[in-house]
N, C-alpha and C positions, 0 to 999 in steps of 0.2 A: 798211521799215528805210531810214533816210536814211544817206548816206555821203558823203565828200569827193568833188568831182569829180576830184581827182587819182587817186583810187582806180580810175578809168575807163581809166588808162594803165599800162604794165607797169612793174614795180618799178625797171628800169634807168633808163627815161625819168624817173621820180619821182626816183631818186638824181642823175641828171644835172642836173634841175630846181633841186634842193636847192643843189648845188655853184654853179650859175650864179647863183642867188638870192644866195648868200653872196658873190659877186663884184658883185653890183649896185649897191654903194656905194663910192665911192673910199675913204673912211675904212677900210672893211673890207680892200681891197686894200693899203692903206698898213699896216696892222696885220700882214697876212701877210707882205708885203715886208719890213718891220721885223725881225719874228721870224726871217724867213729868213736874213736880212744877218746877224744876231748869231749864228746857228748854235749858240745855246744858249738855257736858259730864262732870263727876264728875271724879275727880283724887283723889285717896285716899281709905280711908276705910269707906264703907257704913256702917258696922256694928256699927259705932258710932252714927248712926242716928236711930237704931233699937233695941229693947229690948232683943236682941239675940246675942250668942257668935259670933264671926268673922267665926269660923267653920261652924256653922249653916246657917248664912248669905251667905257664900261660896257656900254652897250646894243648897241654893236656887237661887242663882246667876246662877249656872251650868244649872240648870232646865230651867231658862228663856233663858240662852245662847243656849241650845239645839234646842230650837224652833226658834231662831233667833230674837227674840224680843229684846234682849240685846246683844250689841256690846261691847267687852272689848278688848282694845289693851294694850299692855305692852309697857311702856316707862322707861327703865332702872329697878328701884325697885318699881315703881308705877304702877297701872293699871289704865286707863281711862275706864269709864262705861258711856254707853249712850242708849237710845232707838233707835231701827232700824226704822227710818220713813217709809220705805218700807213696812216692816212687820206689823207695828201698822196700817198702812192703810188697807193692806190685811187683818188683824185680825177683824178691823171694818167691812169690808165688808161681811166677812164669818160669823161672830157671828149675825150682823144685819139681813143678809139674814136667817140665821137658825131660829131666834127668829121671824122674820117677818111671818114665815110660821107656828107657833104654834099658835093656836087658842083655846080659853077657850070652855068649854063645851057649850052646848045651853040647852034650856029648857027641852028638852027630856032625859037628862042626870038624872042618878039617883040622 
């Protein structure tokens, strides 16, 4: 039976990797930052706020929606985008936990 190599790692590491993957592009970071600064759902074209084409922005939105960080609801011809507060909190906990366990080298290191 074939399985993805990510399945070799525990669920928490898989989730942490998904969040870091979402942060792996500056456009996604800017989308997250923009929605966070607005503190409300945005209706309309987010691509007007970024130096990228609408198609490219939509691809990044899709990646962020995949992990649940962004929720988009369609109302007629418009789409509302907002950060998912539950996933934002979960993300903070997971990433903080991961980073808190990383310690720098000591004096005995090369």
